[in-house]
C-alpha positions as a Markdown table, in Angstrom:
| # | Residue | x | y | z |
|---|---|---|---|---|
| 1 | Met | 3.1 | -50.6 | 32.4 |
| 2 | Arg | 5.9 | -52.4 | 30.5 |
| 3 | Ser | 9.0 | -50.3 | 29.9 |
| 4 | Leu | 10.5 | -50.0 | 26.5 |
| 5 | Arg | 13.4 | -52.2 | 25.5 |
| 6 | Asp | 16.8 | -50.8 | 24.8 |
| 7 | Val | 17.5 | -51.0 | 21.1 |
| 8 | Ala | 20.7 | -50.0 | 19.3 |
| 9 | Val | 22.2 | -49.8 | 15.8 |
| 10 | Val | 25.0 | -52.4 | 15.6 |
| 11 | Gly | 25.8 | -52.4 | 11.9 |
| 12 | Phe | 25.5 | -50.1 | 8.9 |
| 13 | Ala | 26.5 | -50.1 | 5.2 |
| 14 | Gln | 25.7 | -48.1 | 2.1 |
| 15 | Asp | 26.5 | -47.8 | -1.6 |
| 16 | Thr | 25.8 | -45.0 | -4.1 |
| 17 | Ala | 26.4 | -44.0 | -7.7 |
| 18 | Val | 25.2 | -41.2 | -10.0 |
| 19 | Lys | 23.9 | -43.8 | -12.4 |
| 20 | Asp | 24.5 | -47.5 | -11.8 |
| 21 | Arg | 24.5 | -48.8 | -15.4 |
| 22 | Asp | 25.9 | -52.2 | -14.7 |
| 23 | Arg | 23.8 | -53.5 | -11.8 |
| 24 | Asn | 20.1 | -54.0 | -11.1 |
| 25 | Glu | 18.5 | -53.4 | -7.7 |
| 26 | Val | 19.3 | -56.9 | -6.4 |
| 27 | Glu | 22.9 | -56.6 | -7.4 |
| 28 | Ile | 23.1 | -53.2 | -5.6 |
| 29 | Ile | 21.5 | -54.4 | -2.4 |
| 30 | Ser | 23.3 | -57.7 | -2.0 |
| 31 | Pro | 26.8 | -56.4 | -1.0 |
| 32 | Val | 25.3 | -53.7 | 1.2 |
| 33 | Val | 23.2 | -56.2 | 3.2 |
| 34 | Arg | 26.1 | -58.6 | 3.5 |
| 35 | Glu | 28.4 | -55.8 | 4.8 |
| 36 | Ala | 25.9 | -54.5 | 7.3 |
| 37 | Val | 25.3 | -58.0 | 8.7 |
| 38 | Glu | 29.1 | -58.7 | 8.9 |
| 39 | Arg | 29.6 | -55.4 | 10.7 |
| 40 | Ser | 26.8 | -56.2 | 13.2 |
| 41 | Gly | 28.6 | -59.3 | 14.6 |
| 42 | Leu | 25.4 | -61.3 | 14.1 |
| 43 | Lys | 24.8 | -64.3 | 11.9 |
| 44 | Arg | 22.2 | -63.8 | 9.2 |
| 45 | Arg | 20.2 | -66.7 | 10.5 |
| 46 | Asp | 20.1 | -65.2 | 13.9 |
| 47 | Ile | 18.4 | -61.9 | 12.8 |
| 48 | Gly | 14.8 | -62.2 | 13.7 |
| 49 | Phe | 13.1 | -59.7 | 11.3 |
| 50 | Thr | 13.8 | -58.4 | 7.8 |
| 51 | Ile | 12.1 | -55.3 | 6.4 |
| 52 | Ser | 12.7 | -53.0 | 3.4 |
| 53 | Gly | 11.7 | -49.6 | 2.1 |
| 54 | Ser | 11.4 | -48.8 | -1.6 |
| 55 | Cys | 9.0 | -47.4 | -4.2 |
| 56 | Asp | 7.5 | -49.4 | -7.1 |
| 57 | Tyr | 7.0 | -46.2 | -9.1 |
| 58 | Leu | 10.8 | -46.0 | -9.6 |
| 59 | Ala | 10.9 | -49.4 | -11.3 |
| 60 | Gly | 7.6 | -48.9 | -13.0 |
| 61 | Gly | 6.0 | -52.2 | -12.0 |
| 62 | Pro | 3.9 | -53.7 | -9.1 |
| 63 | Phe | 5.5 | -55.5 | -6.2 |
| 64 | Thr | 9.0 | -55.0 | -7.5 |
| 65 | Phe | 10.2 | -54.7 | -3.9 |
| 66 | Val | 9.8 | -58.5 | -3.7 |
| 67 | Ser | 12.9 | -59.0 | -5.8 |
| 68 | Gly | 14.9 | -57.3 | -3.1 |
| 69 | Leu | 14.5 | -60.4 | -1.0 |
| 70 | Asp | 16.8 | -62.2 | -3.4 |
| 71 | Ala | 19.5 | -60.0 | -2.0 |
| 72 | Ala | 18.5 | -60.2 | 1.7 |
| 73 | Gly | 17.8 | -63.9 | 1.6 |
| 74 | Ala | 14.4 | -65.5 | 2.2 |
| 75 | Trp | 15.5 | -69.0 | 2.9 |
| 76 | Pro | 15.2 | -70.5 | 5.5 |
| 77 | Pro | 11.9 | -68.7 | 5.8 |
| 78 | Val | 12.2 | -65.3 | 7.5 |
| 79 | Lys | 9.7 | -62.9 | 9.1 |
| 80 | Glu | 9.6 | -60.1 | 6.5 |
| 81 | Ser | 7.8 | -56.8 | 5.8 |
| 82 | His | 8.0 | -53.8 | 3.5 |
| 83 | Val | 7.0 | -50.1 | 3.6 |
| 84 | Glu | 6.4 | -48.0 | 0.5 |
| 85 | Met | 8.4 | -45.3 | 2.2 |
| 86 | Asp | 12.0 | -44.3 | 2.9 |
| 87 | Ala | 13.6 | -47.1 | 4.8 |
| 88 | Ala | 13.9 | -45.0 | 7.9 |
| 89 | Trp | 10.2 | -45.8 | 8.4 |
| 90 | Ala | 11.1 | -49.5 | 7.9 |
| 91 | Leu | 13.5 | -49.1 | 10.8 |
| 92 | Tyr | 10.7 | -47.6 | 12.9 |
| 93 | Glu | 8.5 | -50.7 | 12.2 |
| 94 | Ala | 11.5 | -52.9 | 13.1 |
| 95 | Trp | 12.0 | -51.0 | 16.4 |
| 96 | Val | 8.3 | -51.5 | 17.2 |
| 97 | Ala | 8.6 | -55.2 | 16.4 |
| 98 | Ile | 11.4 | -55.5 | 18.9 |
| 99 | Gln | 9.4 | -53.6 | 21.5 |
| 100 | Thr | 6.7 | -56.2 | 21.3 |
| 101 | Gly | 9.2 | -58.9 | 22.2 |
| 102 | Asp | 8.4 | -60.9 | 19.1 |
| 103 | Val | 12.0 | -60.5 | 17.8 |
| 104 | Asp | 15.3 | -59.4 | 19.3 |
| 105 | Ser | 17.0 | -58.1 | 16.2 |
| 106 | Ala | 16.2 | -56.8 | 12.7 |
| 107 | Leu | 17.8 | -56.1 | 9.3 |
| 108 | Ile | 16.5 | -53.0 | 7.5 |
| 109 | Tyr | 17.4 | -52.0 | 4.0 |
| 110 | Gly | 16.3 | -49.4 | 1.5 |
| 111 | Phe | 17.1 | -49.1 | -2.2 |
| 112 | Gly | 16.2 | -47.3 | -5.4 |
| 113 | Lys | 17.3 | -46.6 | -9.0 |
| 114 | Pro | 15.8 | -43.2 | -9.8 |
| 115 | Ser | 18.0 | -42.9 | -12.9 |
| 116 | Leu | 15.6 | -45.3 | -14.6 |
| 117 | Gly | 13.1 | -42.5 | -15.0 |
| 118 | Asp | 12.5 | -38.9 | -14.3 |
| 119 | Leu | 12.5 | -38.7 | -10.5 |
| 120 | His | 11.3 | -35.1 | -10.3 |
| 121 | Glu | 8.2 | -35.9 | -12.3 |
| 122 | Ile | 7.6 | -39.3 | -10.7 |
| 123 | Trp | 7.3 | -37.7 | -7.3 |
| 124 | Thr | 4.4 | -35.7 | -8.5 |
| 125 | Leu | 2.4 | -38.9 | -7.7 |
| 126 | Gln | 2.9 | -38.2 | -4.0 |
| 127 | Thr | 0.8 | -35.0 | -4.2 |
| 128 | Asp | -2.9 | -34.6 | -3.8 |
| 129 | Pro | -4.5 | -36.4 | -6.8 |
| 130 | Tyr | -7.4 | -34.0 | -7.2 |
| 131 | Thr | -5.9 | -30.5 | -6.7 |
| 132 | Val | -2.2 | -30.8 | -7.3 |
| 133 | Ala | -1.2 | -33.8 | -9.3 |
| 134 | Thr | -3.5 | -32.8 | -12.1 |
| 135 | Leu | -1.3 | -29.7 | -12.6 |
| 136 | Trp | 1.7 | -32.0 | -12.7 |
| 137 | Pro | 4.3 | -29.8 | -10.8 |
| 138 | Ser | 7.6 | -31.6 | -10.4 |
| 139 | Met | 9.1 | -32.0 | -6.9 |
| 140 | Val | 11.6 | -29.3 | -7.8 |
| 141 | Asp | 8.8 | -26.9 | -8.8 |
| 142 | Leu | 7.1 | -27.5 | -5.4 |
| 143 | Ala | 10.5 | -27.1 | -3.6 |
| 144 | Ala | 11.1 | -23.8 | -5.4 |
| 145 | Leu | 7.6 | -22.6 | -4.3 |
| 146 | Gln | 8.4 | -23.6 | -0.7 |
| 147 | Ala | 11.9 | -21.9 | -0.9 |
| 148 | Asp | 10.3 | -18.7 | -2.2 |
| 149 | Val | 7.7 | -18.7 | 0.6 |
| 150 | Tyr | 10.5 | -19.4 | 3.2 |
| 151 | Leu | 12.8 | -16.7 | 2.0 |
| 152 | Ser | 10.0 | -14.1 | 1.9 |
| 153 | Ser | 8.7 | -14.9 | 5.4 |
| 154 | Ser | 12.0 | -15.4 | 7.2 |
| 155 | Gly | 14.0 | -12.5 | 5.7 |
| 156 | Arg | 16.7 | -14.8 | 4.6 |
| 157 | Ser | 18.3 | -14.6 | 1.1 |
| 158 | Asp | 19.8 | -16.8 | -1.6 |
| 159 | Arg | 23.1 | -16.2 | 0.1 |
| 160 | Asp | 21.8 | -18.3 | 3.1 |
| 161 | Leu | 20.9 | -21.1 | 0.7 |
| 162 | Ala | 24.4 | -20.9 | -0.9 |
| 163 | Glu | 26.1 | -21.2 | 2.5 |
| 164 | Val | 24.2 | -24.4 | 3.1 |
| 165 | Ala | 25.2 | -25.8 | -0.3 |
| 166 | Val | 28.9 | -24.7 | 0.1 |
| 167 | Arg | 29.2 | -26.4 | 3.4 |
| 168 | Ser | 27.6 | -29.6 | 2.2 |
| 169 | Leu | 29.8 | -29.8 | -0.9 |
| 170 | Arg | 32.9 | -29.2 | 1.2 |
| 171 | Asn | 31.9 | -31.8 | 3.8 |
| 172 | Ala | 31.3 | -34.3 | 1.0 |
| 173 | Gln | 34.9 | -34.2 | 0.0 |
| 174 | Arg | 35.5 | -36.5 | 3.0 |
| 175 | Asn | 32.7 | -38.9 | 2.2 |
| 176 | Pro | 33.5 | -41.7 | -0.2 |
| 177 | Tyr | 29.8 | -42.2 | -0.9 |
| 178 | Ala | 29.1 | -38.7 | -2.0 |
| 179 | Val | 28.3 | -38.4 | -5.7 |
| 180 | Val | 29.1 | -34.7 | -5.9 |
| 181 | Ser | 31.6 | -32.6 | -4.0 |
| 182 | Glu | 33.4 | -29.4 | -4.5 |
| 183 | Asp | 35.5 | -26.7 | -2.8 |
| 184 | Val | 33.7 | -23.6 | -3.9 |
| 185 | Ser | 33.0 | -20.2 | -2.3 |
| 186 | Val | 29.6 | -18.7 | -1.6 |
| 187 | Asp | 30.3 | -15.9 | -4.1 |
| 188 | Glu | 31.3 | -18.3 | -6.8 |
| 189 | Leu | 28.2 | -20.3 | -6.3 |
| 190 | Leu | 26.0 | -17.2 | -6.4 |
| 191 | Gly | 27.5 | -16.4 | -9.7 |
| 192 | Arg | 25.9 | -19.6 | -11.2 |
| 193 | Pro | 22.5 | -19.5 | -12.9 |
| 194 | Val | 19.2 | -19.9 | -11.1 |
| 195 | Thr | 17.4 | -22.9 | -12.6 |
| 196 | His | 14.2 | -23.0 | -10.5 |
| 197 | Arg | 13.9 | -19.6 | -8.9 |
| 198 | Pro | 15.2 | -19.1 | -6.3 |
| 199 | Leu | 17.1 | -22.4 | -6.5 |
| 200 | Arg | 20.3 | -23.2 | -8.3 |
| 201 | Asp | 21.4 | -26.7 | -9.3 |
| 202 | Thr | 23.6 | -26.9 | -6.1 |
| 203 | Asp | 20.5 | -26.3 | -4.0 |
| 204 | Ile | 19.0 | -29.5 | -5.4 |
| 205 | Ala | 19.9 | -33.1 | -4.4 |
| 206 | Pro | 21.6 | -35.0 | -7.2 |
| 207 | Ile | 20.0 | -38.1 | -8.8 |
| 208 | Thr | 21.5 | -41.0 | -7.0 |
| 209 | Asp | 21.2 | -44.8 | -7.4 |
| 210 | Gly | 22.0 | -46.8 | -4.3 |
| 211 | Ala | 21.1 | -48.8 | -1.2 |
| 212 | Ala | 21.7 | -48.8 | 2.5 |
| 213 | Ala | 21.3 | -51.4 | 5.3 |
| 214 | Ile | 21.2 | -51.2 | 9.0 |
| 215 | Val | 21.1 | -54.0 | 11.7 |
| 216 | Ile | 19.5 | -53.2 | 15.1 |
| 217 | Ala | 19.5 | -55.4 | 18.2 |
| 218 | Ala | 18.0 | -55.3 | 21.7 |
| 219 | Asp | 19.4 | -55.2 | 25.1 |
| 220 | Asp | 22.3 | -57.7 | 25.9 |
| 221 | Ile | 22.5 | -58.8 | 22.3 |
| 222 | Ala | 23.6 | -55.3 | 21.2 |
| 223 | Lys | 26.1 | -55.1 | 24.1 |
| 224 | Arg | 27.5 | -58.5 | 23.2 |
| 225 | Val | 28.1 | -58.0 | 19.5 |
| 226 | Cys | 29.1 | -54.3 | 19.5 |
| 227 | Glu | 31.7 | -52.5 | 21.7 |
| 228 | Arg | 29.9 | -49.2 | 21.5 |
| 229 | Pro | 26.3 | -49.6 | 20.3 |
| 230 | Ala | 24.4 | -46.5 | 19.0 |
| 231 | Trp | 21.3 | -46.7 | 21.3 |
| 232 | Ile | 18.0 | -45.4 | 20.0 |
| 233 | Arg | 16.9 | -43.2 | 22.8 |
| 234 | Gly | 13.9 | -41.8 | 21.0 |
| 235 | Ile | 12.2 | -42.2 | 17.7 |
| 236 | Glu | 8.9 | -40.7 | 16.4 |
| 237 | His | 7.3 | -39.6 | 13.2 |
| 238 | Arg | 4.5 | -37.2 | 12.4 |
| 239 | Val | 2.7 | -36.0 | 9.2 |
| 240 | Asp | 1.4 | -32.6 | 8.0 |
| 241 | Pro | -1.7 | -32.3 | 5.7 |
| 242 | Gln | -1.1 | -33.4 | 2.1 |
| 243 | His | -2.9 | -30.4 | 0.7 |
| 244 | Leu | -0.3 | -27.7 | 0.3 |
| 245 | Gly | -2.8 | -24.9 | 1.0 |
| 246 | Leu | -3.6 | -26.2 | 4.5 |
| 247 | Arg | -0.1 | -25.6 | 5.9 |
| 248 | Asp | 2.5 | -22.9 | 6.2 |
| 249 | Leu | 5.2 | -24.0 | 3.8 |
| 250 | Ala | 7.8 | -21.9 | 5.6 |
| 251 | Thr | 7.6 | -24.2 | 8.7 |
| 252 | Ala | 7.6 | -28.0 | 9.4 |
| 253 | Pro | 5.2 | -28.5 | 12.3 |
| 254 | Ser | 5.3 | -32.3 | 12.1 |
| 255 | Ala | 9.2 | -32.3 | 12.3 |
| 256 | Ala | 8.9 | -30.1 | 15.4 |
| 257 | Gln | 6.4 | -32.4 | 17.0 |
| 258 | Ala | 8.4 | -35.5 | 16.2 |
| 259 | Ala | 11.6 | -33.9 | 17.6 |
| 260 | Glu | 9.8 | -33.1 | 20.8 |
| 261 | Arg | 8.4 | -36.6 | 21.3 |
| 262 | Ala | 11.8 | -38.2 | 20.4 |
| 263 | Gly | 13.5 | -36.1 | 23.1 |
| 264 | Val | 15.9 | -34.0 | 20.9 |
| 265 | Asn | 16.1 | -31.3 | 23.6 |
| 266 | Asp | 16.6 | -33.8 | 26.5 |
| 267 | Gly | 20.4 | -33.4 | 26.1 |
| 268 | Ala | 23.2 | -31.8 | 24.1 |
| 269 | Ile | 23.4 | -32.8 | 20.5 |
| 270 | Asp | 26.9 | -33.3 | 18.9 |
| 271 | Val | 25.9 | -34.2 | 15.4 |
| 272 | Ala | 22.7 | -34.0 | 13.2 |
| 273 | Glu | 22.1 | -35.6 | 9.9 |
| 274 | Ile | 19.1 | -34.0 | 8.2 |
| 275 | His | 17.2 | -35.4 | 5.2 |
| 276 | Ala | 17.1 | -32.1 | 3.3 |
| 277 | Gln | 16.9 | -32.6 | -0.5 |
| 278 | Phe | 17.0 | -28.8 | -1.0 |
| 279 | Ser | 19.1 | -26.2 | 0.7 |
| 280 | His | 16.2 | -24.3 | 2.1 |
| 281 | Glu | 14.8 | -27.5 | 3.7 |
| 282 | Glu | 17.9 | -27.7 | 6.0 |
| 283 | Leu | 17.2 | -24.2 | 7.3 |
| 284 | Ile | 13.5 | -25.0 | 7.9 |
| 285 | Leu | 14.4 | -28.2 | 9.7 |
| 286 | Arg | 17.2 | -26.8 | 11.8 |
| 287 | Glu | 14.5 | -24.4 | 13.3 |
| 288 | Ala | 11.9 | -27.2 | 13.6 |
| 289 | Leu | 14.4 | -29.6 | 15.4 |
| 290 | Gly | 15.6 | -26.8 | 17.7 |
| 291 | Leu | 19.3 | -27.4 | 16.8 |
| 292 | Ala | 21.8 | -25.0 | 18.4 |
| 293 | Asp | 24.3 | -23.1 | 16.3 |
| 294 | Gly | 27.2 | -25.3 | 17.4 |
| 295 | Val | 25.7 | -28.6 | 16.2 |
| 296 | Asp | 27.6 | -30.3 | 13.4 |
| 297 | Val | 24.9 | -30.6 | 10.7 |
| 298 | Asn | 25.3 | -33.0 | 7.8 |
| 299 | Pro | 29.1 | -33.7 | 8.2 |
| 300 | Ser | 28.6 | -36.3 | 5.5 |
| 301 | Gly | 27.5 | -33.7 | 3.0 |
| 302 | Gly | 23.9 | -34.8 | 3.4 |
| 303 | Pro | 21.4 | -35.4 | 0.6 |
| 304 | Leu | 22.6 | -32.4 | -1.4 |
| 305 | Thr | 25.7 | -34.5 | -2.2 |
| 306 | Ser | 24.2 | -38.0 | -2.3 |
| 307 | Asn | 20.5 | -38.9 | -2.4 |
| 308 | Pro | 19.9 | -42.6 | -2.8 |
| 309 | Val | 16.1 | -42.4 | -3.0 |
| 310 | Met | 14.2 | -44.6 | -0.5 |
| 311 | Ala | 17.4 | -45.1 | 1.5 |
| 312 | Thr | 18.5 | -41.4 | 2.1 |
| 313 | Gly | 16.6 | -41.2 | 5.4 |
| 314 | Leu | 18.0 | -44.5 | 6.6 |
| 315 | Val | 21.5 | -43.3 | 5.7 |
| 316 | Arg | 21.0 | -40.3 | 8.0 |
| 317 | Ile | 20.4 | -42.7 | 10.9 |
| 318 | Gly | 23.4 | -44.8 | 9.8 |
| 319 | Glu | 25.7 | -41.8 | 9.5 |
| 320 | Val | 24.9 | -40.6 | 13.0 |
| 321 | Ala | 25.1 | -44.2 | 14.4 |
| 322 | Gly | 28.5 | -44.6 | 12.7 |
| 323 | Arg | 29.9 | -41.5 | 14.4 |
| 324 | Ile | 28.6 | -42.7 | 17.8 |
| 325 | Met | 29.9 | -46.2 | 17.4 |
| 326 | Asp | 33.4 | -45.0 | 16.5 |
| 327 | Gly | 33.5 | -42.4 | 19.3 |
| 328 | Arg | 33.3 | -39.2 | 17.2 |
| 329 | Ala | 30.0 | -38.3 | 18.8 |
| 330 | Gly | 28.2 | -39.0 | 22.0 |
| 331 | Arg | 24.6 | -38.0 | 21.1 |
| 332 | Gly | 23.1 | -37.2 | 17.8 |
| 333 | Val | 19.8 | -36.7 | 15.9 |
| 334 | Ala | 18.9 | -38.2 | 12.6 |
| 335 | His | 16.0 | -37.0 | 10.5 |
| 336 | Ala | 14.1 | -38.5 | 7.5 |
| 337 | Ala | 11.5 | -36.9 | 5.3 |
| 338 | Gln | 8.9 | -38.1 | 2.7 |
| 339 | Gly | 6.3 | -36.4 | 0.6 |
| 340 | Pro | 6.1 | -32.9 | -1.0 |
| 341 | Cys | 7.5 | -29.9 | 0.9 |
| 342 | Leu | 8.5 | -31.9 | 4.0 |
| 343 | Gln | 5.1 | -33.4 | 4.5 |
| 344 | Gln | 6.2 | -36.4 | 6.6 |
| 345 | Asn | 9.0 | -36.3 | 9.1 |
| 346 | Leu | 10.8 | -38.9 | 11.3 |
| 347 | Val | 13.3 | -38.0 | 14.0 |
| 348 | Cys | 15.6 | -40.5 | 15.7 |
| 349 | Val | 17.8 | -39.7 | 18.7 |
| 350 | Leu | 20.9 | -41.9 | 19.3 |
| 351 | Glu | 23.4 | -42.1 | 22.1 |
| 352 | Gly | 26.6 | -43.9 | 22.8 |
| 353 | Ser | 26.1 | -44.4 | 26.6 |
| 354 | Asn | 24.9 | -47.7 | 27.9 |
């Protein structure tokens, strides 16, 4: 049986804004792709595979992702693909392509401009078209339902949610790509109004336009171009039933399964970046991933402070990889999610050792 190839992140870049009024998607993507490629140490022409993650619903037209190739470059002709998912799943496809031996490196990018419409309503289209979408609950309505179920079953309170939000907002003060940040106490936050019971605005990810790009490479190429590559030691994704009535909303079984298969518990974790768009999701995911209390969770501030839709999960991988490449962490876990109430989950384990 053929063994898996060693693959590592060797370059990462991102860009975010609350509302990017002056640039279209191509203009947002272009500098991010260029920066990621420059940081990778590879020439653009030497990257064997290009793949993106985006959502046509955000732009309101079919095949709008094709325009992103204007930023990534399609000439000379390139091997190219796309996923209608967060770009973390595009990275998974790129990793598989490298495992086949067909290519040795890949450029992955994700992008979105949710400010063009009402993201919370648009995401209703991810729900079951027969039993849920016809009621037209927004993604925040569903998240509030899940938060209520979780608090009731776990014995936690809105103070626990506030503690997650406070830590995220404080961490974001050190992140130049965060679109919201604040030094606020738990009690101060609890004094603010509840907008979607039991959630407050600080429990909900901000609308964020942006893009992110990652370059991965295999074996000796990664060692040649990067002094300390962030090696992908495990990557897996799983999915729970789409119908909300078929699963316990207080848990995330698919995240737990993905974490087990990715090898999260095969060693100590220094840092974790979790794709939690709502404060209660972080609590659910910490349990599902089996993270110890001492793990540094979302030191970037996480999605609660910057949520570039269709790139947020990819950013989680990039944030962990960046800390490994610069020596701040030795082993970390990155998580990405898609779908209502944490329906689909991807887990990636990265290490700095060769």
